[in-house]
mmCIF file of the protein (N, C-alpha, C, O) and its ligand, coordinates in Angstrom:
data_MODEL
# 
_entry.id   MODEL 
# 
loop_
_entity.id 
_entity.type 
_entity.pdbx_number_of_molecules 
1 polymer     1 
2 non-polymer 1 
# 
_entity_poly.entity_id                      1 
_entity_poly.type                           'polypeptide(L)' 
_entity_poly.nstd_linkage                   no 
_entity_poly.nstd_monomer                   no 
_entity_poly.pdbx_seq_one_letter_code       MPLSMAKKRICPKCRSTDVSPDLSAESYGKGSMFNAYKCNKCGYRGEFFPEVDA 
_entity_poly.pdbx_seq_one_letter_code_can   MPLSMAKKRICPKCRSTDVSPDLSAESYGKGSMFNAYKCNKCGYRGEFFPEVDA 
_entity_poly.pdbx_strand_id                 A 
# 
loop_
_entity_poly_seq.entity_id 
_entity_poly_seq.num 
_entity_poly_seq.mon_id 
_entity_poly_seq.hetero 
1 1  MET n 
1 2  PRO n 
1 3  LEU n 
1 4  SER n 
1 5  MET n 
1 6  ALA n 
1 7  LYS n 
1 8  LYS n 
1 9  ARG n 
1 10 ILE n 
1 11 CYS n 
1 12 PRO n 
1 13 LYS n 
1 14 CYS n 
1 15 ARG n 
1 16 SER n 
1 17 THR n 
1 18 ASP n 
1 19 VAL n 
1 20 SER n 
1 21 PRO n 
1 22 ASP n 
1 23 LEU n 
1 24 SER n 
1 25 ALA n 
1 26 GLU n 
1 27 SER n 
1 28 TYR n 
1 29 GLY n 
1 30 LYS n 
1 31 GLY n 
1 32 SER n 
1 33 MET n 
1 34 PHE n 
1 35 ASN n 
1 36 ALA n 
1 37 TYR n 
1 38 LYS n 
1 39 CYS n 
1 40 ASN n 
1 41 LYS n 
1 42 CYS n 
1 43 GLY n 
1 44 TYR n 
1 45 ARG n 
1 46 GLY n 
1 47 GLU n 
1 48 PHE n 
1 49 PHE n 
1 50 PRO n 
1 51 GLU n 
1 52 VAL n 
1 53 ASP n 
1 54 ALA n 
# 
loop_
_struct_asym.id 
_struct_asym.entity_id 
A 1 
B 2 
# 
loop_
_chem_comp.id 
_chem_comp.type 
_chem_comp.mon_nstd_flag 
ALA 'L-peptide linking' y 
ARG 'L-peptide linking' y 
ASN 'L-peptide linking' y 
ASP 'L-peptide linking' y 
CYS 'L-peptide linking' y 
GLU 'L-peptide linking' y 
GLY 'peptide linking'   y 
ILE 'L-peptide linking' y 
LEU 'L-peptide linking' y 
LYS 'L-peptide linking' y 
MET 'L-peptide linking' y 
PHE 'L-peptide linking' y 
PRO 'L-peptide linking' y 
SER 'L-peptide linking' y 
THR 'L-peptide linking' y 
TYR 'L-peptide linking' y 
VAL 'L-peptide linking' y 
ZN  non-polymer         . 
# 
_pdbx_entity_nonpoly.entity_id   2 
_pdbx_entity_nonpoly.name        ? 
_pdbx_entity_nonpoly.comp_id     ZN 
# 
_pdbx_nonpoly_scheme.asym_id         B 
_pdbx_nonpoly_scheme.entity_id       2 
_pdbx_nonpoly_scheme.mon_id          ZN 
_pdbx_nonpoly_scheme.ndb_seq_num     1 
_pdbx_nonpoly_scheme.pdb_seq_num     101 
_pdbx_nonpoly_scheme.auth_seq_num    101 
_pdbx_nonpoly_scheme.pdb_mon_id      ZN 
_pdbx_nonpoly_scheme.auth_mon_id     ZN 
_pdbx_nonpoly_scheme.pdb_strand_id   A 
_pdbx_nonpoly_scheme.pdb_ins_code    . 
# 
loop_
_atom_site.group_PDB 
_atom_site.id 
_atom_site.type_symbol 
_atom_site.label_atom_id 
_atom_site.label_alt_id 
_atom_site.label_comp_id 
_atom_site.label_asym_id 
_atom_site.label_entity_id 
_atom_site.label_seq_id 
_atom_site.pdbx_PDB_ins_code 
_atom_site.Cartn_x 
_atom_site.Cartn_y 
_atom_site.Cartn_z 
_atom_site.occupancy 
_atom_site.B_iso_or_equiv 
_atom_site.pdbx_formal_charge 
_atom_site.auth_seq_id 
_atom_site.auth_comp_id 
_atom_site.auth_asym_id 
_atom_site.auth_atom_id 
_atom_site.pdbx_PDB_model_num 
ATOM   1   N  N  . MET A 1 1  ? -8.329 6.267   -20.192 1.00 0.00 ? 1   MET A N  1 
ATOM   2   C  CA . MET A 1 1  ? -8.032 5.779   -18.926 1.00 0.00 ? 1   MET A CA 1 
ATOM   3   C  C  . MET A 1 1  ? -6.585 5.280   -18.824 1.00 0.00 ? 1   MET A C  1 
ATOM   4   O  O  . MET A 1 1  ? -6.123 4.385   -19.532 1.00 0.00 ? 1   MET A O  1 
ATOM   5   N  N  . PRO A 1 2  ? -5.965 5.896   -17.943 1.00 0.00 ? 2   PRO A N  1 
ATOM   6   C  CA . PRO A 1 2  ? -4.451 5.603   -17.960 1.00 0.00 ? 2   PRO A CA 1 
ATOM   7   C  C  . PRO A 1 2  ? -4.193 4.158   -17.336 1.00 0.00 ? 2   PRO A C  1 
ATOM   8   O  O  . PRO A 1 2  ? -4.805 3.721   -16.362 1.00 0.00 ? 2   PRO A O  1 
ATOM   9   N  N  . LEU A 1 3  ? -3.239 3.507   -18.008 1.00 0.00 ? 3   LEU A N  1 
ATOM   10  C  CA . LEU A 1 3  ? -2.982 2.150   -17.758 1.00 0.00 ? 3   LEU A CA 1 
ATOM   11  C  C  . LEU A 1 3  ? -1.846 1.986   -16.641 1.00 0.00 ? 3   LEU A C  1 
ATOM   12  O  O  . LEU A 1 3  ? -1.692 0.921   -16.043 1.00 0.00 ? 3   LEU A O  1 
ATOM   13  N  N  . SER A 1 4  ? -1.196 2.926   -16.444 1.00 0.00 ? 4   SER A N  1 
ATOM   14  C  CA . SER A 1 4  ? -0.080 3.134   -15.489 1.00 0.00 ? 4   SER A CA 1 
ATOM   15  C  C  . SER A 1 4  ? -0.403 3.403   -14.134 1.00 0.00 ? 4   SER A C  1 
ATOM   16  O  O  . SER A 1 4  ? 0.176  4.268   -13.477 1.00 0.00 ? 4   SER A O  1 
ATOM   17  N  N  . MET A 1 5  ? -1.382 2.628   -13.669 1.00 0.00 ? 5   MET A N  1 
ATOM   18  C  CA . MET A 1 5  ? -1.817 2.684   -12.185 1.00 0.00 ? 5   MET A CA 1 
ATOM   19  C  C  . MET A 1 5  ? -0.735 2.205   -11.373 1.00 0.00 ? 5   MET A C  1 
ATOM   20  O  O  . MET A 1 5  ? 0.212  1.555   -11.815 1.00 0.00 ? 5   MET A O  1 
ATOM   21  N  N  . ALA A 1 6  ? -0.917 2.588   -10.014 1.00 0.00 ? 6   ALA A N  1 
ATOM   22  C  CA . ALA A 1 6  ? 0.074  1.911   -9.124  1.00 0.00 ? 6   ALA A CA 1 
ATOM   23  C  C  . ALA A 1 6  ? -0.296 0.612   -8.901  1.00 0.00 ? 6   ALA A C  1 
ATOM   24  O  O  . ALA A 1 6  ? -1.462 0.258   -8.728  1.00 0.00 ? 6   ALA A O  1 
ATOM   25  N  N  . LYS A 1 7  ? 0.762  -0.186  -8.900  1.00 0.00 ? 7   LYS A N  1 
ATOM   26  C  CA . LYS A 1 7  ? 0.480  -1.723  -8.649  1.00 0.00 ? 7   LYS A CA 1 
ATOM   27  C  C  . LYS A 1 7  ? 1.340  -1.982  -7.432  1.00 0.00 ? 7   LYS A C  1 
ATOM   28  O  O  . LYS A 1 7  ? 2.312  -1.311  -7.084  1.00 0.00 ? 7   LYS A O  1 
ATOM   29  N  N  . LYS A 1 8  ? 0.822  -3.101  -6.807  1.00 0.00 ? 8   LYS A N  1 
ATOM   30  C  CA . LYS A 1 8  ? 1.369  -3.521  -5.703  1.00 0.00 ? 8   LYS A CA 1 
ATOM   31  C  C  . LYS A 1 8  ? 1.840  -4.947  -6.025  1.00 0.00 ? 8   LYS A C  1 
ATOM   32  O  O  . LYS A 1 8  ? 1.144  -5.644  -6.765  1.00 0.00 ? 8   LYS A O  1 
ATOM   33  N  N  . ARG A 1 9  ? 2.987  -5.418  -5.507  1.00 0.00 ? 9   ARG A N  1 
ATOM   34  C  CA . ARG A 1 9  ? 3.401  -6.793  -5.568  1.00 0.00 ? 9   ARG A CA 1 
ATOM   35  C  C  . ARG A 1 9  ? 2.849  -7.481  -4.346  1.00 0.00 ? 9   ARG A C  1 
ATOM   36  O  O  . ARG A 1 9  ? 2.757  -6.922  -3.253  1.00 0.00 ? 9   ARG A O  1 
ATOM   37  N  N  . ILE A 1 10 ? 2.506  -8.656  -4.575  1.00 0.00 ? 10  ILE A N  1 
ATOM   38  C  CA . ILE A 1 10 ? 1.957  -9.409  -3.216  1.00 0.00 ? 10  ILE A CA 1 
ATOM   39  C  C  . ILE A 1 10 ? 2.735  -10.716 -3.220  1.00 0.00 ? 10  ILE A C  1 
ATOM   40  O  O  . ILE A 1 10 ? 3.047  -11.272 -4.273  1.00 0.00 ? 10  ILE A O  1 
ATOM   41  N  N  . CYS A 1 11 ? 3.058  -11.218 -1.950  1.00 0.00 ? 11  CYS A N  1 
ATOM   42  C  CA . CYS A 1 11 ? 3.633  -12.426 -1.802  1.00 0.00 ? 11  CYS A CA 1 
ATOM   43  C  C  . CYS A 1 11 ? 2.595  -13.522 -2.067  1.00 0.00 ? 11  CYS A C  1 
ATOM   44  O  O  . CYS A 1 11 ? 1.564  -13.612 -1.401  1.00 0.00 ? 11  CYS A O  1 
ATOM   45  N  N  . PRO A 1 12 ? 2.939  -14.416 -3.150  1.00 0.00 ? 12  PRO A N  1 
ATOM   46  C  CA . PRO A 1 12 ? 2.123  -15.583 -3.413  1.00 0.00 ? 12  PRO A CA 1 
ATOM   47  C  C  . PRO A 1 12 ? 1.683  -16.479 -2.368  1.00 0.00 ? 12  PRO A C  1 
ATOM   48  O  O  . PRO A 1 12 ? 0.679  -17.185 -2.469  1.00 0.00 ? 12  PRO A O  1 
ATOM   49  N  N  . LYS A 1 13 ? 2.549  -16.436 -1.230  1.00 0.00 ? 13  LYS A N  1 
ATOM   50  C  CA . LYS A 1 13 ? 2.454  -17.282 -0.108  1.00 0.00 ? 13  LYS A CA 1 
ATOM   51  C  C  . LYS A 1 13 ? 1.359  -16.745 0.819   1.00 0.00 ? 13  LYS A C  1 
ATOM   52  O  O  . LYS A 1 13 ? 0.245  -17.243 0.979   1.00 0.00 ? 13  LYS A O  1 
ATOM   53  N  N  . CYS A 1 14 ? 1.859  -15.643 1.405   1.00 0.00 ? 14  CYS A N  1 
ATOM   54  C  CA . CYS A 1 14 ? 0.914  -15.060 2.439   1.00 0.00 ? 14  CYS A CA 1 
ATOM   55  C  C  . CYS A 1 14 ? 0.228  -13.845 1.918   1.00 0.00 ? 14  CYS A C  1 
ATOM   56  O  O  . CYS A 1 14 ? -0.490 -13.241 2.714   1.00 0.00 ? 14  CYS A O  1 
ATOM   57  N  N  . ARG A 1 15 ? 0.329  -13.442 0.829   1.00 0.00 ? 15  ARG A N  1 
ATOM   58  C  CA . ARG A 1 15 ? -0.488 -12.365 0.252   1.00 0.00 ? 15  ARG A CA 1 
ATOM   59  C  C  . ARG A 1 15 ? -0.228 -10.915 0.907   1.00 0.00 ? 15  ARG A C  1 
ATOM   60  O  O  . ARG A 1 15 ? -0.965 -9.935  0.795   1.00 0.00 ? 15  ARG A O  1 
ATOM   61  N  N  . SER A 1 16 ? 1.024  -11.001 1.638   1.00 0.00 ? 16  SER A N  1 
ATOM   62  C  CA . SER A 1 16 ? 1.483  -9.485  2.213   1.00 0.00 ? 16  SER A CA 1 
ATOM   63  C  C  . SER A 1 16 ? 1.841  -8.712  1.098   1.00 0.00 ? 16  SER A C  1 
ATOM   64  O  O  . SER A 1 16 ? 2.179  -9.207  0.022   1.00 0.00 ? 16  SER A O  1 
ATOM   65  N  N  . THR A 1 17 ? 1.769  -7.410  1.351   1.00 0.00 ? 17  THR A N  1 
ATOM   66  C  CA . THR A 1 17 ? 2.261  -6.468  0.095   1.00 0.00 ? 17  THR A CA 1 
ATOM   67  C  C  . THR A 1 17 ? 3.649  -5.847  0.718   1.00 0.00 ? 17  THR A C  1 
ATOM   68  O  O  . THR A 1 17 ? 4.290  -4.933  0.198   1.00 0.00 ? 17  THR A O  1 
ATOM   69  N  N  . ASP A 1 18 ? 3.973  -6.506  1.899   1.00 0.00 ? 18  ASP A N  1 
ATOM   70  C  CA . ASP A 1 18 ? 5.314  -6.067  2.371   1.00 0.00 ? 18  ASP A CA 1 
ATOM   71  C  C  . ASP A 1 18 ? 6.451  -6.811  1.637   1.00 0.00 ? 18  ASP A C  1 
ATOM   72  O  O  . ASP A 1 18 ? 7.068  -7.732  2.172   1.00 0.00 ? 18  ASP A O  1 
ATOM   73  N  N  . VAL A 1 19 ? 6.688  -6.389  0.439   1.00 0.00 ? 19  VAL A N  1 
ATOM   74  C  CA . VAL A 1 19 ? 7.608  -7.089  -0.504  1.00 0.00 ? 19  VAL A CA 1 
ATOM   75  C  C  . VAL A 1 19 ? 8.612  -6.240  -0.990  1.00 0.00 ? 19  VAL A C  1 
ATOM   76  O  O  . VAL A 1 19 ? 8.265  -5.106  -1.322  1.00 0.00 ? 19  VAL A O  1 
ATOM   77  N  N  . SER A 1 20 ? 9.854  -6.583  -1.102  1.00 0.00 ? 20  SER A N  1 
ATOM   78  C  CA . SER A 1 20 ? 10.754 -5.620  -1.563  1.00 0.00 ? 20  SER A CA 1 
ATOM   79  C  C  . SER A 1 20 ? 11.646 -6.394  -2.603  1.00 0.00 ? 20  SER A C  1 
ATOM   80  O  O  . SER A 1 20 ? 11.627 -7.623  -2.544  1.00 0.00 ? 20  SER A O  1 
ATOM   81  N  N  . PRO A 1 21 ? 12.377 -5.810  -3.491  1.00 0.00 ? 21  PRO A N  1 
ATOM   82  C  CA . PRO A 1 21 ? 13.354 -6.422  -4.464  1.00 0.00 ? 21  PRO A CA 1 
ATOM   83  C  C  . PRO A 1 21 ? 14.515 -7.216  -3.722  1.00 0.00 ? 21  PRO A C  1 
ATOM   84  O  O  . PRO A 1 21 ? 15.247 -6.685  -2.887  1.00 0.00 ? 21  PRO A O  1 
ATOM   85  N  N  . ASP A 1 22 ? 14.598 -8.423  -4.080  1.00 0.00 ? 22  ASP A N  1 
ATOM   86  C  CA . ASP A 1 22 ? 15.691 -9.213  -3.551  1.00 0.00 ? 22  ASP A CA 1 
ATOM   87  C  C  . ASP A 1 22 ? 17.107 -8.889  -4.182  1.00 0.00 ? 22  ASP A C  1 
ATOM   88  O  O  . ASP A 1 22 ? 17.436 -9.247  -5.312  1.00 0.00 ? 22  ASP A O  1 
ATOM   89  N  N  . LEU A 1 23 ? 17.894 -8.175  -3.321  1.00 0.00 ? 23  LEU A N  1 
ATOM   90  C  CA . LEU A 1 23 ? 19.193 -7.857  -3.967  1.00 0.00 ? 23  LEU A CA 1 
ATOM   91  C  C  . LEU A 1 23 ? 20.196 -8.637  -3.359  1.00 0.00 ? 23  LEU A C  1 
ATOM   92  O  O  . LEU A 1 23 ? 21.343 -8.199  -3.284  1.00 0.00 ? 23  LEU A O  1 
ATOM   93  N  N  . SER A 1 24 ? 19.852 -9.885  -2.861  1.00 0.00 ? 24  SER A N  1 
ATOM   94  C  CA . SER A 1 24 ? 20.860 -10.667 -2.173  1.00 0.00 ? 24  SER A CA 1 
ATOM   95  C  C  . SER A 1 24 ? 21.894 -11.277 -3.135  1.00 0.00 ? 24  SER A C  1 
ATOM   96  O  O  . SER A 1 24 ? 21.684 -11.372 -4.344  1.00 0.00 ? 24  SER A O  1 
ATOM   97  N  N  . ALA A 1 25 ? 23.010 -11.681 -2.537  1.00 0.00 ? 25  ALA A N  1 
ATOM   98  C  CA . ALA A 1 25 ? 24.019 -12.281 -3.428  1.00 0.00 ? 25  ALA A CA 1 
ATOM   99  C  C  . ALA A 1 25 ? 23.625 -13.387 -4.209  1.00 0.00 ? 25  ALA A C  1 
ATOM   100 O  O  . ALA A 1 25 ? 24.148 -13.618 -5.299  1.00 0.00 ? 25  ALA A O  1 
ATOM   101 N  N  . GLU A 1 26 ? 22.626 -14.170 -3.659  1.00 0.00 ? 26  GLU A N  1 
ATOM   102 C  CA . GLU A 1 26 ? 22.055 -15.406 -4.299  1.00 0.00 ? 26  GLU A CA 1 
ATOM   103 C  C  . GLU A 1 26 ? 21.469 -15.017 -5.649  1.00 0.00 ? 26  GLU A C  1 
ATOM   104 O  O  . GLU A 1 26 ? 21.688 -15.694 -6.654  1.00 0.00 ? 26  GLU A O  1 
ATOM   105 N  N  . SER A 1 27 ? 20.678 -13.855 -5.659  1.00 0.00 ? 27  SER A N  1 
ATOM   106 C  CA . SER A 1 27 ? 19.952 -13.513 -6.622  1.00 0.00 ? 27  SER A CA 1 
ATOM   107 C  C  . SER A 1 27 ? 20.991 -13.021 -7.827  1.00 0.00 ? 27  SER A C  1 
ATOM   108 O  O  . SER A 1 27 ? 20.784 -13.244 -9.020  1.00 0.00 ? 27  SER A O  1 
ATOM   109 N  N  . TYR A 1 28 ? 22.152 -12.307 -7.294  1.00 0.00 ? 28  TYR A N  1 
ATOM   110 C  CA . TYR A 1 28 ? 23.040 -11.889 -8.438  1.00 0.00 ? 28  TYR A CA 1 
ATOM   111 C  C  . TYR A 1 28 ? 23.679 -13.228 -9.026  1.00 0.00 ? 28  TYR A C  1 
ATOM   112 O  O  . TYR A 1 28 ? 23.854 -13.314 -10.241 1.00 0.00 ? 28  TYR A O  1 
ATOM   113 N  N  . GLY A 1 29 ? 23.969 -14.095 -8.317  1.00 0.00 ? 29  GLY A N  1 
ATOM   114 C  CA . GLY A 1 29 ? 24.514 -15.268 -8.866  1.00 0.00 ? 29  GLY A CA 1 
ATOM   115 C  C  . GLY A 1 29 ? 23.678 -16.130 -9.892  1.00 0.00 ? 29  GLY A C  1 
ATOM   116 O  O  . GLY A 1 29 ? 24.166 -16.802 -10.801 1.00 0.00 ? 29  GLY A O  1 
ATOM   117 N  N  . LYS A 1 30 ? 22.285 -15.994 -9.583  1.00 0.00 ? 30  LYS A N  1 
ATOM   118 C  CA . LYS A 1 30 ? 21.416 -16.489 -10.502 1.00 0.00 ? 30  LYS A CA 1 
ATOM   119 C  C  . LYS A 1 30 ? 21.087 -15.613 -11.768 1.00 0.00 ? 30  LYS A C  1 
ATOM   120 O  O  . LYS A 1 30 ? 20.407 -16.029 -12.706 1.00 0.00 ? 30  LYS A O  1 
ATOM   121 N  N  . GLY A 1 31 ? 21.644 -14.349 -11.696 1.00 0.00 ? 31  GLY A N  1 
ATOM   122 C  CA . GLY A 1 31 ? 21.443 -13.458 -12.909 1.00 0.00 ? 31  GLY A CA 1 
ATOM   123 C  C  . GLY A 1 31 ? 19.989 -13.036 -12.836 1.00 0.00 ? 31  GLY A C  1 
ATOM   124 O  O  . GLY A 1 31 ? 19.466 -12.704 -13.899 1.00 0.00 ? 31  GLY A O  1 
ATOM   125 N  N  . SER A 1 32 ? 19.262 -13.002 -11.721 1.00 0.00 ? 32  SER A N  1 
ATOM   126 C  CA . SER A 1 32 ? 18.032 -12.517 -11.872 1.00 0.00 ? 32  SER A CA 1 
ATOM   127 C  C  . SER A 1 32 ? 17.598 -11.461 -10.860 1.00 0.00 ? 32  SER A C  1 
ATOM   128 O  O  . SER A 1 32 ? 16.468 -11.409 -10.375 1.00 0.00 ? 32  SER A O  1 
ATOM   129 N  N  . MET A 1 33 ? 18.581 -10.637 -10.592 1.00 0.00 ? 33  MET A N  1 
ATOM   130 C  CA . MET A 1 33 ? 18.405 -9.669  -9.462  1.00 0.00 ? 33  MET A CA 1 
ATOM   131 C  C  . MET A 1 33 ? 17.236 -8.721  -9.819  1.00 0.00 ? 33  MET A C  1 
ATOM   132 O  O  . MET A 1 33 ? 16.623 -8.115  -8.940  1.00 0.00 ? 33  MET A O  1 
ATOM   133 N  N  . PHE A 1 34 ? 16.951 -8.613  -11.102 1.00 0.00 ? 34  PHE A N  1 
ATOM   134 C  CA . PHE A 1 34 ? 15.780 -7.639  -11.459 1.00 0.00 ? 34  PHE A CA 1 
ATOM   135 C  C  . PHE A 1 34 ? 14.409 -8.203  -11.264 1.00 0.00 ? 34  PHE A C  1 
ATOM   136 O  O  . PHE A 1 34 ? 13.399 -7.505  -11.175 1.00 0.00 ? 34  PHE A O  1 
ATOM   137 N  N  . ASN A 1 35 ? 14.432 -9.478  -11.205 1.00 0.00 ? 35  ASN A N  1 
ATOM   138 C  CA . ASN A 1 35 ? 13.160 -10.240 -11.231 1.00 0.00 ? 35  ASN A CA 1 
ATOM   139 C  C  . ASN A 1 35 ? 12.769 -10.802 -9.928  1.00 0.00 ? 35  ASN A C  1 
ATOM   140 O  O  . ASN A 1 35 ? 11.618 -11.191 -9.731  1.00 0.00 ? 35  ASN A O  1 
ATOM   141 N  N  . ALA A 1 36 ? 13.859 -10.867 -8.870  1.00 0.00 ? 36  ALA A N  1 
ATOM   142 C  CA . ALA A 1 36 ? 13.571 -11.567 -7.768  1.00 0.00 ? 36  ALA A CA 1 
ATOM   143 C  C  . ALA A 1 36 ? 13.102 -10.689 -6.559  1.00 0.00 ? 36  ALA A C  1 
ATOM   144 O  O  . ALA A 1 36 ? 13.732 -9.667  -6.288  1.00 0.00 ? 36  ALA A O  1 
ATOM   145 N  N  . TYR A 1 37 ? 12.155 -11.015 -5.926  1.00 0.00 ? 37  TYR A N  1 
ATOM   146 C  CA . TYR A 1 37 ? 11.590 -10.316 -4.704  1.00 0.00 ? 37  TYR A CA 1 
ATOM   147 C  C  . TYR A 1 37 ? 11.553 -11.179 -3.506  1.00 0.00 ? 37  TYR A C  1 
ATOM   148 O  O  . TYR A 1 37 ? 11.659 -12.406 -3.524  1.00 0.00 ? 37  TYR A O  1 
ATOM   149 N  N  . LYS A 1 38 ? 11.402 -10.477 -2.523  1.00 0.00 ? 38  LYS A N  1 
ATOM   150 C  CA . LYS A 1 38 ? 11.454 -11.176 -1.142  1.00 0.00 ? 38  LYS A CA 1 
ATOM   151 C  C  . LYS A 1 38 ? 10.166 -10.618 -0.398  1.00 0.00 ? 38  LYS A C  1 
ATOM   152 O  O  . LYS A 1 38 ? 9.758  -9.465  -0.530  1.00 0.00 ? 38  LYS A O  1 
ATOM   153 N  N  . CYS A 1 39 ? 9.601  -11.557 0.376   1.00 0.00 ? 39  CYS A N  1 
ATOM   154 C  CA . CYS A 1 39 ? 8.510  -11.147 1.248   1.00 0.00 ? 39  CYS A CA 1 
ATOM   155 C  C  . CYS A 1 39 ? 9.133  -10.682 2.507   1.00 0.00 ? 39  CYS A C  1 
ATOM   156 O  O  . CYS A 1 39 ? 10.048 -11.373 2.953   1.00 0.00 ? 39  CYS A O  1 
ATOM   157 N  N  . ASN A 1 40 ? 8.782  -9.626  3.142   1.00 0.00 ? 40  ASN A N  1 
ATOM   158 C  CA . ASN A 1 40 ? 9.396  -9.288  4.342   1.00 0.00 ? 40  ASN A CA 1 
ATOM   159 C  C  . ASN A 1 40 ? 8.610  -9.908  5.584   1.00 0.00 ? 40  ASN A C  1 
ATOM   160 O  O  . ASN A 1 40 ? 9.104  -9.974  6.709   1.00 0.00 ? 40  ASN A O  1 
ATOM   161 N  N  . LYS A 1 41 ? 7.459  -10.309 5.287   1.00 0.00 ? 41  LYS A N  1 
ATOM   162 C  CA . LYS A 1 41 ? 6.624  -10.989 6.177   1.00 0.00 ? 41  LYS A CA 1 
ATOM   163 C  C  . LYS A 1 41 ? 6.836  -12.398 6.474   1.00 0.00 ? 41  LYS A C  1 
ATOM   164 O  O  . LYS A 1 41 ? 7.070  -12.723 7.638   1.00 0.00 ? 41  LYS A O  1 
ATOM   165 N  N  . CYS A 1 42 ? 6.780  -13.262 5.557   1.00 0.00 ? 42  CYS A N  1 
ATOM   166 C  CA . CYS A 1 42 ? 7.131  -14.716 5.717   1.00 0.00 ? 42  CYS A CA 1 
ATOM   167 C  C  . CYS A 1 42 ? 8.366  -15.074 5.324   1.00 0.00 ? 42  CYS A C  1 
ATOM   168 O  O  . CYS A 1 42 ? 8.772  -16.200 5.613   1.00 0.00 ? 42  CYS A O  1 
ATOM   169 N  N  . GLY A 1 43 ? 9.137  -14.214 4.631   1.00 0.00 ? 43  GLY A N  1 
ATOM   170 C  CA . GLY A 1 43 ? 10.520 -14.642 4.330   1.00 0.00 ? 43  GLY A CA 1 
ATOM   171 C  C  . GLY A 1 43 ? 10.558 -15.293 2.815   1.00 0.00 ? 43  GLY A C  1 
ATOM   172 O  O  . GLY A 1 43 ? 11.626 -15.553 2.262   1.00 0.00 ? 43  GLY A O  1 
ATOM   173 N  N  . TYR A 1 44 ? 9.344  -15.514 2.241   1.00 0.00 ? 44  TYR A N  1 
ATOM   174 C  CA . TYR A 1 44 ? 9.391  -16.199 0.889   1.00 0.00 ? 44  TYR A CA 1 
ATOM   175 C  C  . TYR A 1 44 ? 10.254 -15.342 -0.127  1.00 0.00 ? 44  TYR A C  1 
ATOM   176 O  O  . TYR A 1 44 ? 10.245 -14.111 -0.157  1.00 0.00 ? 44  TYR A O  1 
ATOM   177 N  N  . ARG A 1 45 ? 10.972 -16.131 -0.921  1.00 0.00 ? 45  ARG A N  1 
ATOM   178 C  CA . ARG A 1 45 ? 11.851 -15.421 -2.053  1.00 0.00 ? 45  ARG A CA 1 
ATOM   179 C  C  . ARG A 1 45 ? 11.451 -16.153 -3.327  1.00 0.00 ? 45  ARG A C  1 
ATOM   180 O  O  . ARG A 1 45 ? 11.269 -17.370 -3.373  1.00 0.00 ? 45  ARG A O  1 
ATOM   181 N  N  . GLY A 1 46 ? 11.339 -15.392 -4.269  1.00 0.00 ? 46  GLY A N  1 
ATOM   182 C  CA . GLY A 1 46 ? 11.169 -16.024 -5.701  1.00 0.00 ? 46  GLY A CA 1 
ATOM   183 C  C  . GLY A 1 46 ? 11.004 -14.967 -6.692  1.00 0.00 ? 46  GLY A C  1 
ATOM   184 O  O  . GLY A 1 46 ? 11.020 -13.772 -6.395  1.00 0.00 ? 46  GLY A O  1 
ATOM   185 N  N  . GLU A 1 47 ? 10.844 -15.423 -7.886  1.00 0.00 ? 47  GLU A N  1 
ATOM   186 C  CA . GLU A 1 47 ? 10.747 -14.401 -8.984  1.00 0.00 ? 47  GLU A CA 1 
ATOM   187 C  C  . GLU A 1 47 ? 9.250  -14.256 -9.451  1.00 0.00 ? 47  GLU A C  1 
ATOM   188 O  O  . GLU A 1 47 ? 8.885  -13.367 -10.220 1.00 0.00 ? 47  GLU A O  1 
ATOM   189 N  N  . PHE A 1 48 ? 8.440  -15.186 -8.931  1.00 0.00 ? 48  PHE A N  1 
ATOM   190 C  CA . PHE A 1 48 ? 6.931  -15.015 -9.153  1.00 0.00 ? 48  PHE A CA 1 
ATOM   191 C  C  . PHE A 1 48 ? 6.155  -14.189 -8.081  1.00 0.00 ? 48  PHE A C  1 
ATOM   192 O  O  . PHE A 1 48 ? 5.559  -14.747 -7.160  1.00 0.00 ? 48  PHE A O  1 
ATOM   193 N  N  . PHE A 1 49 ? 6.183  -13.045 -8.216  1.00 0.00 ? 49  PHE A N  1 
ATOM   194 C  CA . PHE A 1 49 ? 5.318  -12.265 -7.285  1.00 0.00 ? 49  PHE A CA 1 
ATOM   195 C  C  . PHE A 1 49 ? 4.217  -11.454 -8.051  1.00 0.00 ? 49  PHE A C  1 
ATOM   196 O  O  . PHE A 1 49 ? 4.473  -10.411 -8.652  1.00 0.00 ? 49  PHE A O  1 
ATOM   197 N  N  . PRO A 1 50 ? 2.998  -12.006 -7.981  1.00 0.00 ? 50  PRO A N  1 
ATOM   198 C  CA . PRO A 1 50 ? 1.915  -11.356 -8.813  1.00 0.00 ? 50  PRO A CA 1 
ATOM   199 C  C  . PRO A 1 50 ? 1.706  -9.829  -8.468  1.00 0.00 ? 50  PRO A C  1 
ATOM   200 O  O  . PRO A 1 50 ? 1.912  -9.417  -7.327  1.00 0.00 ? 50  PRO A O  1 
ATOM   201 N  N  . GLU A 1 51 ? 1.325  -9.075  -9.408  1.00 0.00 ? 51  GLU A N  1 
ATOM   202 C  CA . GLU A 1 51 ? 1.081  -7.598  -9.043  1.00 0.00 ? 51  GLU A CA 1 
ATOM   203 C  C  . GLU A 1 51 ? -0.380 -7.518  -9.153  1.00 0.00 ? 51  GLU A C  1 
ATOM   204 O  O  . GLU A 1 51 ? -1.030 -8.067  -10.043 1.00 0.00 ? 51  GLU A O  1 
ATOM   205 N  N  . VAL A 1 52 ? -0.898 -6.754  -8.132  1.00 0.00 ? 52  VAL A N  1 
ATOM   206 C  CA . VAL A 1 52 ? -2.219 -6.543  -8.075  1.00 0.00 ? 52  VAL A CA 1 
ATOM   207 C  C  . VAL A 1 52 ? -2.427 -4.840  -7.986  1.00 0.00 ? 52  VAL A C  1 
ATOM   208 O  O  . VAL A 1 52 ? -1.527 -4.104  -7.582  1.00 0.00 ? 52  VAL A O  1 
ATOM   209 N  N  . ASP A 1 53 ? -3.692 -4.371  -8.407  1.00 0.00 ? 53  ASP A N  1 
ATOM   210 C  CA . ASP A 1 53 ? -3.981 -3.104  -8.304  1.00 0.00 ? 53  ASP A CA 1 
ATOM   211 C  C  . ASP A 1 53 ? -3.901 -2.630  -6.854  1.00 0.00 ? 53  ASP A C  1 
ATOM   212 O  O  . ASP A 1 53 ? -4.335 -3.358  -5.961  1.00 0.00 ? 53  ASP A O  1 
ATOM   213 N  N  . ALA A 1 54 ? -3.414 -1.553  -6.612  1.00 0.00 ? 54  ALA A N  1 
ATOM   214 C  CA . ALA A 1 54 ? -3.356 -1.120  -5.199  1.00 0.00 ? 54  ALA A CA 1 
ATOM   215 C  C  . ALA A 1 54 ? -4.607 -0.666  -4.700  1.00 0.00 ? 54  ALA A C  1 
ATOM   216 O  O  . ALA A 1 54 ? -4.702 -0.276  -3.537  1.00 0.00 ? 54  ALA A O  1 
HETATM 217 ZN ZN . ZN  B 2 .  ? 5.004  -13.849 2.453   1.00 0.00 2 101 ZN  A ZN 1 
# 
């Protein structure tokens, strides 16, 4: 059974899947541009966005 199934990141706050990588200058400054995500629905930004099976 393949383990590389499509995963979706969800917003921990509103559970929306409308999440995109946060490439803002703030994230660059923190050195976490590869880990930061932003919720396009509620605007929550952070590094902890759980992945769920699509
Ligand atoms: Zn959200």
